[in-house]
All heavy atoms as an XYZ file, in Angstrom:
1053
protein
N     100.831     93.876    122.886
C     101.520     95.075    122.456
C     100.949     95.506    121.111
O     100.978     94.761    120.143
C     103.005     94.776    122.335
C     103.817     95.950    121.883
S     105.556     95.610    122.090
C     106.068     95.457    120.417
N     100.395     96.699    121.062
C      99.826     97.186    119.811
C     100.851     98.017    119.061
O     101.754     98.603    119.648
C      98.585     98.029    120.092
O      98.958     99.184    120.783
N     100.680     98.059    117.755
C     101.588     98.830    116.907
C     101.110    100.267    116.823
O      99.946    100.526    116.553
C     101.633     98.233    115.502
C     102.263     96.859    115.388
C     102.098     96.343    113.982
C     103.711     96.908    115.759
N     102.001    101.204    117.067
C     101.691    102.608    116.874
C     102.130    102.976    115.469
O     103.303    102.836    115.116
C     102.426    103.453    117.916
C     102.117    104.927    117.782
O     101.137    105.260    117.089
O     102.843    105.739    118.363
N     101.204    103.442    114.646
C     101.504    103.696    113.240
C     102.574    104.753    113.029
O     103.216    104.779    111.995
C     100.228    104.121    112.508
C      99.161    103.042    112.367
C      97.946    103.623    111.686
C      99.676    101.872    111.583
N     102.774    105.626    113.988
C     103.736    106.707    113.781
C     105.142    106.347    114.221
O     106.069    107.092    113.950
C     103.301    107.973    114.539
O     103.203    107.662    115.921
C     101.985    108.482    114.003
N     105.333    105.194    114.891
C     106.663    104.881    115.395
C     107.243    103.595    114.855
O     108.342    103.235    115.222
C     106.642    104.786    116.933
O     105.724    103.760    117.313
C     106.272    106.103    117.550
N     106.553    102.869    114.019
C     107.064    101.607    113.512
C     108.226    101.872    112.572
O     108.042    102.359    111.465
C     105.956    100.819    112.782
C     106.522     99.564    112.150
C     104.856    100.480    113.737
N     109.423    101.559    113.035
C     110.648    101.674    112.242
C     110.830    103.042    111.599
O     111.531    103.173    110.618
C     110.691    100.594    111.156
C     110.808     99.217    111.751
O     111.197     99.059    112.897
N     110.474     98.219    110.974
N     110.169    104.061    112.091
C     110.280    105.425    111.561
C     110.015    105.481    110.059
O     110.574    106.278    109.337
C     111.662    106.016    111.875
C     111.999    106.046    113.339
C     111.084    106.949    114.091
C     111.505    107.033    115.540
N     110.454    107.317    116.440
N     109.160    104.608    109.575
C     108.795    104.577    108.165
C     107.493    105.336    107.987
O     106.565    105.138    108.760
C     108.601    103.127    107.687
O     109.802    102.407    107.949
C     108.294    103.074    106.211
N     107.414    106.221    106.996
C     106.159    106.962    106.816
C     105.019    106.033    106.440
O     105.212    105.029    105.761
C     106.475    107.938    105.684
C     107.652    107.373    104.994
C     108.424    106.587    106.017
N     103.831    106.378    106.893
C     102.643    105.599    106.600
C     102.170    105.876    105.180
O     102.404    106.941    104.629
C     101.516    105.965    107.563
C     101.872    105.635    108.980
O     102.379    104.569    109.270
N     101.620    106.560    109.874
N     101.480    104.882    104.619
C     100.855    105.070    103.322
C      99.507    105.736    103.543
O      98.758    105.346    104.428
C     100.652    103.728    102.626
C     101.936    103.049    102.243
C     101.704    101.728    101.530
O     100.562    101.227    101.536
O     102.666    101.220    100.974
N      99.198    106.752    102.750
C      97.913    107.438    102.851
C      97.069    107.088    101.641
O      97.485    107.275    100.496
C      98.118    108.954    102.923
C      96.857    109.807    102.871
C      95.944    109.502    104.060
C      97.206    111.275    102.835
N      95.876    106.565    101.891
C      94.902    106.253    100.860
C      93.666    107.077    101.141
O      93.195    107.123    102.271
C      94.547    104.773    100.881
C      95.636    103.879    100.400
C      96.711    103.442    101.107
C      95.771    103.322     99.103
N      97.500    102.644    100.334
C      96.943    102.550     99.095
C      95.004    103.402     97.947
C      97.373    101.860     97.974
C      95.430    102.707     96.828
C      96.597    101.945     96.846
N      93.143    107.743    100.126
C      91.907    108.515    100.273
C      90.886    107.994     99.257
O      91.241    107.620     98.140
C      92.126    110.030    100.076
C      92.945    110.608    101.203
C      92.781    110.342     98.754
N      89.639    107.966     99.678
C      88.548    107.572     98.774
C      87.958    108.845     98.188
O      87.540    109.737     98.921
C      87.489    106.779     99.515
C      86.404    106.247     98.611
C      85.612    105.159     99.308
N      84.482    104.736     98.514
C      84.531    103.846     97.538
N      85.692    103.299     97.233
N      83.454    103.505     96.868
N      87.947    108.917     96.870
C      87.499    110.114     96.171
C      86.247    109.824     95.353
O      86.105    108.744     94.784
C      88.595    110.623     95.223
C      89.934    111.003     95.838
C      90.913    111.368     94.740
C      89.780    112.129     96.815
N      85.371    110.812     95.301
C      84.227    110.810     94.380
C      84.500    111.953     93.412
O      84.438    113.121     93.777
C      82.924    111.003     95.144
C      81.717    110.786     94.294
C      80.440    110.776     95.083
N      80.452    111.773     96.147
C      79.980    111.559     97.366
N      79.479    110.414     97.693
N      80.010    112.519     98.265
N      84.818    111.624     92.163
C      85.316    112.587     91.180
C      84.246    112.870     90.132
O      83.599    111.953     89.633
C      86.582    112.040     90.486
C      87.681    111.792     91.528
C      87.065    112.983     89.412
C      88.866    111.041     90.976
N      84.086    114.155     89.783
C      83.227    114.571     88.672
C      84.132    115.166     87.595
O      85.005    115.982     87.882
C      82.205    115.602     89.134
N      83.897    114.756     86.348
C      84.725    115.203     85.235
C      84.133    116.448     84.569
O      82.933    116.692     84.657
C      84.861    114.076     84.205
C      85.451    112.802     84.768
S      87.074    113.029     85.492
C      88.058    113.178     84.034
N      84.982    117.232     83.871
C      84.565    118.484     83.234
C      83.697    118.280     82.004
O      82.626    118.848     81.898
C      85.798    119.293     82.811
C      86.518    119.955     83.921
C      87.705    120.732     83.366
C      88.549    121.299     84.465
N      89.759    121.935     83.949
N      84.189    117.485     81.037
C      83.567    117.429     79.719
C      82.143    116.888     79.736
O      81.198    117.569     79.403
C      84.385    116.546     78.750
C      85.784    116.984     78.522
C      86.723    116.376     79.545
O      86.476    115.263     80.010
O      87.693    117.035     79.877
N      82.011    115.639     80.122
C      80.714    114.983     80.002
C      79.995    114.827     81.345
O      78.918    114.266     81.396
C      80.867    113.616     79.327
C      81.896    112.754     80.020
O      82.426    113.119     81.054
N      82.175    111.614     79.429
N      80.587    115.284     82.421
C      79.955    115.204     83.728
C      79.932    113.808     84.317
O      79.214    113.554     85.277
N      80.717    112.892     83.743
C      80.748    111.533     84.281
C      81.395    111.544     85.668
O      82.142    112.446     86.018
C      81.511    110.596     83.341
O      82.852    111.014     83.249
N      81.055    110.505     86.443
C      81.549    110.429     87.815
C      82.286    109.120     88.021
O      82.002    108.118     87.377
C      80.390    110.545     88.795
C      79.730    111.900     88.708
C      78.628    112.048     89.689
C      78.062    113.460     89.487
N      76.969    113.760     90.323
N      83.237    109.165     88.928
C      84.061    108.004     89.240
C      84.295    107.987     90.746
O      84.519    109.032     91.354
C      85.378    108.103     88.477
S      86.562    106.836     88.882
N      84.253    106.820     91.337
C      84.509    106.689     92.761
C      85.536    105.600     92.971
O      85.450    104.533     92.370
C      83.217    106.323     93.517
O      82.255    107.340     93.272
C      83.452    106.228     94.996
N      86.514    105.857     93.831
C      87.523    104.848     94.123
C      88.592    105.391     95.044
O      88.543    106.533     95.498
N      89.560    104.552     95.322
C      90.654    104.882     96.230
C      91.845    105.402     95.444
O      92.131    104.929     94.349
C      91.075    103.653     97.022
C      90.056    103.233     98.020
C      89.027    102.356     97.814
C      89.941    103.676     99.366
N      88.290    102.236     98.959
C      88.824    103.026     99.935
C      90.665    104.556    100.151
C      88.430    103.237    101.240
C      90.278    104.756    101.454
C      89.177    104.106    101.991
N      92.553    106.356     96.021
C      93.741    106.945     95.401
C      94.873    106.918     96.423
O      94.685    107.278     97.583
C      93.439    108.374     94.965
S      94.841    109.202     94.223
N      96.047    106.490     95.990
C      97.226    106.446     96.853
C      97.957    107.778     96.770
O      98.255    108.265     95.677
C      98.146    105.299     96.416
C      99.488    105.321     97.097
C      99.594    105.119     98.458
C     100.645    105.553     96.370
C     100.823    105.145     99.086
C     101.878    105.564     96.977
C     101.966    105.359     98.337
O     103.184    105.388     98.962
N      98.239    108.380     97.923
C      98.971    109.641     97.990
C     100.356    109.336     98.581
O     100.475    109.062     99.769
C      98.255    110.673     98.886
C      96.784    110.794     98.536
C      98.970    112.010     98.835
C      96.495    111.416     97.210
N     101.417    109.345     97.767
C     102.747    109.039     98.289
C     103.299    110.187     99.128
O     102.854    111.330     99.011
C     103.588    108.826     97.024
C     102.887    109.614     95.979
C     101.427    109.605     96.331
N     104.248    109.871     99.974
C     104.904    110.885    100.779
C     104.724    110.628    102.264
O     104.073    109.677    102.686
N     105.317    111.489    103.065
C     105.265    111.372    104.521
C     104.110    112.227    105.031
O     104.192    113.449    105.058
C     106.596    111.838    105.121
C     106.664    111.626    106.609
O     105.753    110.996    107.168
O     107.638    112.097    107.229
N     103.030    111.587    105.456
C     101.836    112.297    105.910
C     101.503    111.978    107.359
O     100.335    112.004    107.748
C     100.641    111.945    105.017
C     100.888    112.232    103.574
N     101.038    113.513    103.096
C     101.049    111.418    102.516
C     101.265    113.467    101.801
N     101.284    112.200    101.422
N     102.526    111.690    108.152
C     102.287    111.351    109.553
C     101.694    112.524    110.329
O     100.947    112.318    111.276
C     103.583    110.901    110.226
C     104.021    109.531    109.738
O     103.161    108.801    109.193
O     105.197    109.196    109.894
N     101.993    113.738    109.928
C     101.445    114.905    110.625
C      99.923    114.952    110.496
O      99.229    115.439    111.383
C     102.074    116.204    110.110
C     101.721    116.542    108.687
C     100.669    117.405    108.389
C     102.423    115.999    107.624
C     100.336    117.716    107.093
C     102.091    116.296    106.318
C     101.056    117.163    106.061
O     100.723    117.453    104.769
N      99.380    114.434    109.402
C      97.919    114.375    109.244
C      97.309    113.312    110.144
O      96.193    113.470    110.632
C      97.553    114.082    107.795
C      97.823    115.195    106.799
C      97.596    114.695    105.381
C      96.959    116.391    107.089
N      98.049    112.243    110.372
C      97.566    111.170    111.243
C      97.490    111.639    112.694
O      96.595    111.273    113.432
C      98.483    109.952    111.131
C      98.092    108.821    112.034
C      97.021    108.007    111.713
C      98.791    108.562    113.206
C      96.642    106.971    112.533
C      98.418    107.528    114.033
C      97.347    106.729    113.695
O      96.979    105.708    114.515
N      98.436    112.484    113.091
C      98.527    112.919    114.479
C      97.575    114.052    114.834
O      97.381    114.348    116.002
C      99.965    113.355    114.781
C     100.960    112.218    114.674
C     102.390    112.690    114.704
O     102.632    113.912    114.715
O     103.278    111.830    114.723
N      96.963    114.706    113.844
C      96.051    115.821    114.130
C      94.832    115.346    114.891
O      94.291    114.293    114.611
C      95.601    116.495    112.843
C      96.682    117.317    112.242
C      96.096    118.209    111.211
N      97.161    119.018    110.691
C      96.993    120.162    110.099
N      95.794    120.638    109.952
N      98.002    120.841    109.655
N      94.397    116.159    115.839
C      93.236    115.799    116.652
C      91.925    115.916    115.885
O      91.172    114.971    115.868
C      93.196    116.645    117.931
C      94.327    116.327    118.884
C      94.282    114.879    119.286
C      95.492    114.546    120.133
N      95.744    113.138    120.245
N      91.600    117.041    115.247
C      90.352    117.018    114.468
C      90.579    116.205    113.198
O      91.316    116.604    112.315
C      90.070    118.485    114.160
C      91.362    119.179    114.320
C      92.210    118.355    115.251
N      89.979    115.049    113.133
C      90.177    114.146    112.001
C      89.246    114.502    110.844
O      88.510    113.683    110.334
C      89.942    112.700    112.438
C      90.799    112.245    113.576
C      92.197    111.978    113.125
C      92.990    111.434    114.301
N      94.337    111.183    114.022
N      89.251    115.751    110.469
C      88.376    116.232    109.406
C      89.022    116.002    108.041
O      90.240    116.015    107.900
C      88.126    117.727    109.608
O      87.464    118.264    108.504
N      88.183    115.811    107.023
C      88.696    115.636    105.674
C      89.211    116.950    105.091
O      89.908    116.952    104.087
C      87.627    115.052    104.765
C      87.235    113.638    105.130
C      85.934    113.233    105.055
C      88.180    112.727    105.551
C      85.569    111.940    105.378
C      87.836    111.436    105.884
C      86.524    111.041    105.800
N      88.883    118.082    105.720
C      89.390    119.369    105.246
C      90.906    119.424    105.350
O      91.562    120.093    104.554
C      88.783    120.514    106.056
C      87.323    120.755    105.773
C      86.833    122.005    106.450
C      86.774    121.792    107.942
N      86.171    122.912    108.664
N      91.488    118.723    106.324
C      92.939    118.701    106.482
C      93.631    117.990    105.318
O      94.786    118.267    105.020
C      93.323    118.006    107.782
C      92.794    118.731    108.992
O      92.557    119.933    108.959
N      92.591    118.002    110.069
N      92.929    117.071    104.676
C      93.514    116.284    103.594
C      93.408    116.973    102.240
O      94.103    116.621    101.309
C      92.832    114.915    103.512
C      93.081    114.075    104.722
C      92.194    114.067    105.772
C      94.220    113.309    104.813
C      92.419    113.310    106.898
C      94.459    112.541    105.933
C      93.557    112.536    106.973
N      92.532    117.943    102.128
C      92.276    118.590    100.842
C      93.536    119.214    100.220
O      93.791    119.006     99.028
C      91.179    119.628    100.993
C      90.717    120.142     99.659
C      89.203    120.241     99.623
N      88.777    120.655     98.323
C      88.176    119.852     97.469
N      87.907    118.628     97.800
N      87.808    120.289     96.290
N      94.363    119.977    100.962
C      95.576    120.544    100.330
C      96.541    119.472     99.826
O      97.159    119.640     98.777
C      96.218    121.374    101.445
C      95.154    121.608    102.439
C      94.201    120.474    102.332
N      96.651    118.366    100.537
C      97.550    117.285    100.119
C      97.038    116.647     98.830
O      97.804    116.392     97.896
C      97.672    116.230    101.249
C      98.474    115.037    100.783
C      98.295    116.850    102.486
N      95.740    116.413     98.751
C      95.156    115.818     97.557
C      95.227    116.801     96.389
O      95.530    116.406     95.253
C      93.705    115.362     97.824
C      93.057    114.840     96.556
C      93.669    114.301     98.911
N      94.977    118.088     96.643
C      95.099    119.108     95.586
C      96.497    119.118     94.998
O      96.664    119.155     93.776
C      94.776    120.497     96.139
C      93.296    120.721     96.350
O      92.488    119.990     95.745
O      92.946    121.628     97.132
N      97.512    119.078     95.847
C      98.897    119.082     95.388
C      99.209    117.821     94.589
O      99.880    117.876     93.556
C      99.846    119.207     96.583
C     101.327    119.275     96.271
C     101.641    120.566     95.515
C     102.139    119.204     97.544
N      98.700    116.686     95.053
C      98.936    115.424     94.349
C      98.297    115.447     92.959
O      98.924    115.042     91.976
C      98.378    114.260     95.173
C      98.568    112.927     94.535
N      99.800    112.360     94.329
C      97.666    112.049     94.041
C      99.656    111.193     93.744
N      98.356    110.977     93.560
N      97.075    115.939     92.863
C      96.382    115.998     91.576
C      97.059    116.998     90.635
O      97.192    116.761     89.436
C      94.897    116.339     91.775
C      94.177    115.158     92.433
C      94.227    116.701     90.459
C      92.742    115.436     92.812
N      97.525    118.125     91.173
C      98.177    119.145     90.348
C      99.480    118.636     89.742
O      99.878    119.077     88.657
C      98.438    120.393     91.179
N     100.165    117.718     90.418
C     101.457    117.223     89.941
C     101.351    115.945     89.119
O     102.370    115.364     88.769
C     102.391    116.983     91.121
C     102.788    118.278     91.786
O     102.868    119.313     91.144
N     103.027    118.232     93.084
N     100.148    115.491     88.819
C      99.959    114.252     88.073
C      99.281    114.526     86.734
O      98.474    115.438     86.614
C      99.056    113.284     88.852
C      99.530    112.861     90.207
C     100.728    111.957     90.155
N     100.513    110.793     89.350
C     100.542    109.553     89.791
N     100.777    109.321     91.053
N     100.352    108.548     88.971
N      99.603    113.736     85.736
C      98.859    113.770     84.477
C      97.698    112.796     84.531
O      96.593    113.111     84.122
C      99.765    113.418     83.298
C     100.727    114.526     82.985
O     100.429    115.690     83.218
N     101.888    114.171     82.471
N      97.967    111.584     85.010
C      96.958    110.553     85.123
C      96.859    110.124     86.575
O      97.866    109.878     87.225
C      97.302    109.354     84.243
C      97.252    109.694     82.803
C      98.299    110.068     82.011
C      96.088    109.740     81.983
N      97.870    110.343     80.749
C      96.511    110.133     80.700
C      94.745    109.482     82.195
C      95.625    110.281     79.637
C      93.863    109.618     81.142
C      94.312    110.010     79.875
N      95.658    110.032     87.071
C      95.404    109.681     88.463
C      94.819    108.268     88.511
O      93.689    108.054     88.077
C      94.414    110.682     89.069
C      94.197    110.623     90.556
C      95.469    111.035     91.286
C      93.057    111.542     90.936
N      95.590    107.276     88.992
C      95.045    105.921     89.057
C      94.033    105.797     90.199
O      94.266    106.268     91.304
C      96.270    105.047     89.312
C      97.302    105.960     89.846
C      96.987    107.341     89.387
N      92.902    105.174     89.908
C      91.838    104.958     90.881
C      91.705    103.456     91.093
O      91.621    102.692     90.132
C      90.504    105.552     90.382
C      90.663    107.049     90.079
C      89.390    105.322     91.383
C      90.972    107.910     91.274
N      91.678    103.037     92.357
C      91.643    101.622     92.718
C      90.307    101.265     93.360
O      89.647    102.106     93.950
C      92.773    101.307     93.716
C      94.143    101.653     93.200
C      94.669    102.928     93.369
C      94.909    100.715     92.531
C      95.928    103.256     92.881
C      96.171    101.026     92.050
C      96.673    102.297     92.232
O      97.907    102.613     91.751
N      89.936     99.972     93.268
C      88.702     99.493     93.874
C      88.805     99.501     95.393
O      87.907     99.970     96.081
C      88.399     98.050     93.415
O      88.438     98.008     92.001
C      87.040     97.607     93.905
N      89.904     98.977     95.924
C      90.133     98.902     97.363
C      91.494     99.504     97.670
O      92.375     99.530     96.813
C      90.117     97.454     97.849
C      88.834     96.736     97.560
N      87.668     97.008     98.229
C      88.537     95.767     96.664
C      86.707     96.231     97.770
N      87.215     95.471     96.803
N      91.670     99.981     98.897
C      92.984    100.506     99.266
C      93.964     99.353     99.420
O      93.602     98.254     99.782
C      92.907    101.371    100.528
C      92.354    100.687    101.745
C      93.181     99.972    102.589
C      91.012    100.777    102.067
C      92.690     99.349    103.713
C      90.498    100.167    103.189
C      91.349     99.453    104.010
O      90.854     98.838    105.117
N      95.224     99.622     99.097
C      96.272     98.613     99.193
C      96.425     97.758     97.949
O      97.268     96.878     97.913
N      95.650     98.000     96.907
C      95.753     97.211     95.682
C      96.867     97.742     94.787
O      97.373     98.843     94.986
C      94.431     97.244     94.910
C      93.348     96.434     95.538
C      92.143     96.303     94.631
O      92.052     97.049     93.640
O      91.298     95.454     94.937
N      97.230     96.947     93.781
C      98.297     97.349     92.870
C      97.828     97.524     91.440
O      98.568     98.032     90.615
C      99.430     96.326     92.919
C     100.066     96.225     94.268
N     100.812     97.233     94.827
C     100.026     95.242     95.194
C     101.226     96.869     96.023
N     100.765     95.667     96.279
N      96.599     97.107     91.132
C      96.090     97.242     89.771
C      94.915     98.221     89.760
O      93.889     97.969     90.364
C      95.634     95.884     89.249
N      95.088     99.372     89.087
C      93.993    100.353     89.066
C      92.831     99.890     88.194
O      93.016     99.174     87.215
C      94.648    101.601     88.483
C      95.795    101.101     87.686
C      96.259     99.837     88.362
N      91.623    100.323     88.570
C      90.457    100.006     87.751
C      90.321    101.010     86.608
O      89.827    100.673     85.543
C      89.155     99.970     88.580
C      88.953    101.271     89.350
C      89.123     98.786     89.470
C      87.594    101.395     89.988
N      90.758    102.234     86.840
C      90.669    103.273     85.819
C      91.753    104.310     86.104
O      92.180    104.486     87.240
C      89.265    103.926     85.803
C      89.011    104.733     87.044
C      89.056    104.780     84.583
N      92.220    104.966     85.048
C      93.138    106.091     85.207
C      92.434    107.331     84.680
O      92.010    107.368     83.534
C      94.453    105.836     84.484
C      95.288    104.779     85.161
C      96.697    104.708     84.612
O      96.986    105.386     83.604
O      97.498    103.979     85.189
N      92.318    108.327     85.546
C      91.594    109.550     85.231
C      92.595    110.624     84.831
O      93.629    110.791     85.482
C      90.777    110.007     86.461
C      90.079    111.313     86.201
C      89.792    108.938     86.867
N      92.294    111.364     83.751
C      93.128    112.491     83.365
C      92.966    113.583     84.416
O      91.877    114.133     84.599
C      92.730    112.994     81.977
C      93.697    114.007     81.448
O      94.430    114.643     82.189
N      93.691    114.164     80.138
N      94.022    113.881     85.126
C      93.948    114.813     86.258
C      93.583    116.228     85.824
O      93.041    116.992     86.620
C      95.277    114.823     87.012
N      93.857    116.596     84.579
C      93.558    117.945     84.107
C      92.082    118.128     83.760
O      91.633    119.253     83.567
C      94.419    118.288     82.894
C      95.883    118.184     83.182
N      96.551    119.053     84.022
C      96.807    117.280     82.776
C      97.822    118.704     84.093
N      98.007    117.634     83.349
N      91.335    117.040     83.683
C      89.922    117.113     83.326
C      89.005    116.908     84.532
O      87.805    116.726     84.359
C      89.587    116.091     82.241
C      90.297    116.364     80.958
N      89.966    117.415     80.133
C      91.341    115.748     80.362
C      90.763    117.419     79.082
N      91.620    116.419     79.198
N      89.571    116.942     85.737
C      88.755    116.790     86.938
C      88.087    118.130     87.249
O      88.761    119.155     87.384
C      89.612    116.316     88.136
C      90.118    114.901     87.880
C      88.812    116.372     89.433
C      91.050    114.378     88.937
N      86.772    118.112     87.326
C      86.025    119.326     87.650
C      85.989    119.545     89.157
O      86.293    120.622     89.654
C      84.603    119.204     87.105
C      83.712    120.372     87.417
C      82.352    120.121     86.758
C      81.267    120.876     87.464
N      79.958    120.574     86.891
N      85.616    118.515     89.896
C      85.579    118.604     91.356
C      85.728    117.204     91.939
O      85.553    116.210     91.238
C      84.261    119.220     91.826
O      83.187    118.377     91.481
N      86.051    117.157     93.207
C      86.142    115.880     93.902
C      85.754    116.074     95.360
O      85.819    117.176     95.889
C      87.545    115.270     93.793
C      88.598    116.019     94.560
C      88.873    115.695     95.890
C      89.315    117.037     93.975
C      89.833    116.384     96.599
C      90.280    117.727     94.671
C      90.541    117.393     95.986
O      91.484    118.079     96.688
N      85.336    114.984     95.970
C      84.966    114.981     97.375
C      85.704    113.827     98.033
O      85.729    112.709     97.499
C      83.439    114.790     97.552
C      83.072    114.716     99.017
C      82.691    115.902     96.860
N      86.316    114.082     99.178
C      86.983    113.028     99.944
C      85.931    112.390    100.843
O      85.303    113.070    101.640
C      88.144    113.605    100.778
C      89.165    114.286     99.874
C      88.799    112.499    101.603
C      90.225    115.057    100.607
N      85.734    111.081    100.700
C      84.711    110.405    101.489
C      85.289    109.501    102.573
O      84.562    109.117    103.483
C      83.790    109.570    100.586
O      84.582    108.629     99.870
C      83.043    110.461     99.615
N      86.564    109.164    102.480
C      87.184    108.311    103.486
C      88.693    108.427    103.356
O      89.197    108.876    102.337
C      86.748    106.852    103.295
C      86.957    106.013    104.533
O      87.514    106.477    105.520
N      86.487    104.769    104.481
N      89.393    108.003    104.384
C      90.856    107.975    104.331
C      91.349    106.841    105.213
O      90.714    106.462    106.192
C      91.472    109.297    104.748
C      90.941    109.854    106.065
C      91.873    109.587    107.192
N      91.406    110.124    108.450
C      90.928    109.365    109.411
N      90.752    108.100    109.226
N      90.611    109.876    110.574
N      92.500    106.262    104.827
C      93.095    105.152    105.556
C      94.597    105.372    105.607
O      95.221    105.683    104.592
C      92.793    103.802    104.870
C      93.572    102.679    105.517
C      91.318    103.508    104.901
N      95.172    105.223    106.798
C      96.624    105.216    106.952
C      97.043    103.760    107.106
O      96.489    103.038    107.928
C      97.052    105.995    108.195
C      96.957    107.471    108.034
C      95.816    108.148    108.418
C      98.004    108.182    107.496
C      95.721    109.510    108.277
C      97.923    109.556    107.348
C      96.776    110.215    107.738
N      97.995    103.320    106.305
C      98.454    101.939    106.356
C      99.938    101.890    106.641
O     100.684    102.786    106.264
C      98.211    101.242    105.011
C      96.773    101.053    104.669
S      96.581    100.298    103.051
C      97.590     98.841    103.172
N     100.344    100.820    107.290
C     101.762    100.542    107.430
C     102.199     99.884    106.129
O     101.515     98.981    105.642
C     102.023     99.598    108.614
C     101.566    100.262    109.907
C     103.479     99.211    108.694
C     101.634     99.365    111.104
N     103.314    100.319    105.526
C     103.760     99.681    104.290
C     103.944     98.173    104.487
O     104.332     97.721    105.551
C     105.095    100.370    103.995
C     104.996    101.680    104.690
C     104.146    101.439    105.905
N     103.661     97.403    103.465
C     103.643     95.943    103.560
C     104.981     95.393    104.033
O     105.030     94.515    104.889
C     103.260     95.331    102.189
C     103.395     93.822    102.206
C     101.869     95.745    101.807
N     106.084     95.932    103.514
C     107.389     95.384    103.902
C     107.678     95.630    105.386
O     108.286     94.813    106.050
C     108.515     95.931    103.025
C     108.628     97.435    102.968
C     107.738     98.061    101.912
O     107.061     97.337    101.178
O     107.717     99.293    101.831
N     107.219     96.740    105.943
C     107.403     97.011    107.368
C     106.528     96.076    108.184
O     106.947     95.532    109.205
C     107.076     98.486    107.690
C     107.113     98.745    109.184
C     108.037     99.398    106.965
N     105.302     95.872    107.729
C     104.379     94.976    108.425
C     104.938     93.558    108.459
O     104.913     92.887    109.484
C     103.025     95.002    107.722
C     101.961     94.282    108.449
C     101.516     93.019    108.223
C     101.196     94.770    109.547
N     100.526     92.697    109.097
C     100.307     93.754    109.920
C     101.178     95.974    110.236
C      99.408     93.902    110.965
C     100.276     96.118    111.275
C      99.421     95.095    111.626
N     105.465     93.076    107.327
C     106.029     91.729    107.276
C     107.261     91.614    108.162
O     107.457     90.594    108.824
C     106.358     91.356    105.839
C     105.138     91.124    104.986
C     105.461     90.907    103.520
O     106.631     91.116    103.125
O     104.543     90.537    102.775
N     108.103     92.636    108.198
C     109.285     92.615    109.063
C     108.872     92.569    110.533
O     109.486     91.846    111.334
C     110.165     93.834    108.788
N     107.847     93.309    110.905
C     107.365     93.301    112.290
C     106.792     91.933    112.657
O     107.039     91.427    113.747
C     106.305     94.391    112.473
C     105.767     94.520    113.872
C     106.804     94.985    114.883
O     107.765     95.651    114.500
O     106.625     94.670    116.073
N     106.043     91.322    111.743
C     105.501     89.980    111.990
C     106.615     88.954    112.156
O     106.554     88.091    113.038
C     104.579     89.547    110.854
C     103.191     90.129    110.980
O     102.873     90.683    112.054
O     102.425     90.033    110.006
N     107.640     89.042    111.320
C     108.756     88.104    111.401
C     109.503     88.272    112.721
O     109.852     87.280    113.371
C     109.707     88.330    110.226
C     110.849     87.358    110.177
C     111.728     87.582    108.967
C     112.885     86.608    108.981
N     113.806     86.855    107.886
N     109.727     89.513    113.150
C     110.417     89.759    114.417
C     109.588     89.241    115.593
O     110.132     88.642    116.533
C     110.699     91.252    114.587
N     108.283     89.454    115.541
C     107.404     88.955    116.604
C     107.440     87.428    116.658
O     107.512     86.835    117.734
C     105.972     89.440    116.380
C     105.040     89.086    117.513
C     103.616     89.551    117.289
N     103.535     90.958    116.972
C     102.981     91.466    115.872
N     102.443     90.659    114.974
N     102.956     92.750    115.661
N     107.436     86.761    115.517
C     107.485     85.300    115.458
C     108.813     84.790    116.015
O     108.842     83.822    116.774
C     107.294     84.837    114.015
C     107.428     83.346    113.831
C     106.423     82.490    114.252
C     108.568     82.797    113.246
C     106.550     81.126    114.092
C     108.702     81.437    113.084
C     107.681     80.603    113.512
O     107.822     79.245    113.363
N     109.926     85.445    115.655
C     111.231     85.007    116.155
C     111.339     85.193    117.664
O     111.901     84.350    118.361
C     112.346     85.760    115.429
C     112.500     85.321    113.983
C     113.471     86.169    113.210
O     113.966     87.192    113.758
O     113.731     85.832    112.051
N     110.779     86.296    118.187
C     110.774     86.479    119.651
C     109.956     85.394    120.329
O     110.341     84.874    121.372
C     110.221     87.861    120.005
C     111.160     89.004    119.754
C     110.696     90.292    120.413
N     109.342     90.669    120.033
C     109.034     91.477    119.024
N     109.992     91.996    118.282
N     107.779     91.776    118.747
N     108.827     85.046    119.737
C     107.970     84.006    120.290
C     108.697     82.655    120.284
O     108.644     81.906    121.260
C     106.671     83.911    119.496
C     105.812     82.744    119.865
C     105.091     82.738    121.056
C     105.728     81.620    119.042
C     104.309     81.662    121.409
C     104.945     80.535    119.385
C     104.239     80.560    120.572
O     103.471     79.490    120.921
N     109.394     82.344    119.202
C     110.103     81.072    119.110
C     111.239     80.988    120.123
O     111.456     79.941    120.712
C     110.651     80.860    117.694
C     109.589     80.572    116.660
C     108.913     79.245    116.887
O     108.232     79.038    117.893
N     109.082     78.331    115.948
N     111.977     82.082    120.317
C     113.058     82.049    121.306
C     112.496     81.911    122.712
O     113.049     81.183    123.535
C     113.928     83.309    121.222
O     113.121     84.459    121.402
C     114.655     83.396    119.909
N     111.386     82.577    123.003
C     110.763     82.446    124.318
C     110.256     81.020    124.521
O     110.432     80.426    125.580
C     109.592     83.425    124.454
C     108.869     83.317    125.768
S     107.318     84.200    125.774
C     106.363     83.167    124.681
N     109.681     80.427    123.507
C     109.170     79.071    123.598
C     110.309     78.065    123.775
O     110.190     77.112    124.516
C     108.392     78.758    122.321
C     107.576     77.536    122.412
C     106.609     77.484    121.244
N     106.078     76.152    121.182
C     106.083     75.382    120.133
N     106.545     75.838    119.003
N     105.583     74.182    120.185
N     111.429     78.314    123.080
C     112.594     77.449    123.222
C     113.166     77.505    124.641
O     113.594     76.496    125.190
N     113.166     78.697    125.253
C     113.663     78.829    126.619
C     112.780     78.064    127.598
O     113.279     77.436    128.544
C     113.712     80.300    127.035
C     114.776     81.073    126.280
O     115.683     80.415    125.736
O     114.688     82.313    126.226
N     111.495     78.066    127.391
C     110.573     77.351    128.282
C     110.709     75.856    128.154
O     110.577     75.118    129.117
C     109.120     77.750    127.998
C     108.756     79.110    128.510
C     107.288     79.385    128.281
C     106.925     80.732    128.816
N     105.510     81.053    128.565
N     110.981     75.371    126.934
C     111.067     73.935    126.698
C     112.455     73.380    126.966
O     112.674     72.189    126.849
C     110.670     73.599    125.252
C     109.217     73.858    124.996
O     108.425     73.823    125.921
N     108.868     74.088    123.736
N     113.397     74.236    127.297
C     114.750     73.782    127.592
C     115.597     73.519    126.366
O     116.597     72.831    126.437
N     115.224     74.048    125.224
C     115.995     73.838    123.991
C     117.134     74.805    123.888
O     117.203     75.853    124.355
C     115.094     74.011    122.768
C     114.061     72.906    122.687
O     114.310     71.843    123.275
O     113.022     73.124    122.029
């Protein structure tokens, strides 16, 4: 039985996008993963999986932030750098990942293990 990301406990998926950012002042560049909070399941369900669909969501996220934390890998908790969102000249989306939140994933694993144990107990006569 595979997990469908859009139906697991009706919890919204985490959206991570990989950005290549160019800054205004000195033209320095930064590459890394950025976490976009919110319910973005509608982007997961779209048939053309183009990065153009993600651009408005990322634009809105950057517009509402002062500092944009950039991570080495998706799913991490410690940023490698925080970029001033007002000094971003341009950015390019190079990848995206939808993740099940960790607490939902752990709950699903625990439920699967408990079902397995009860089935095993029934077979062994316990």
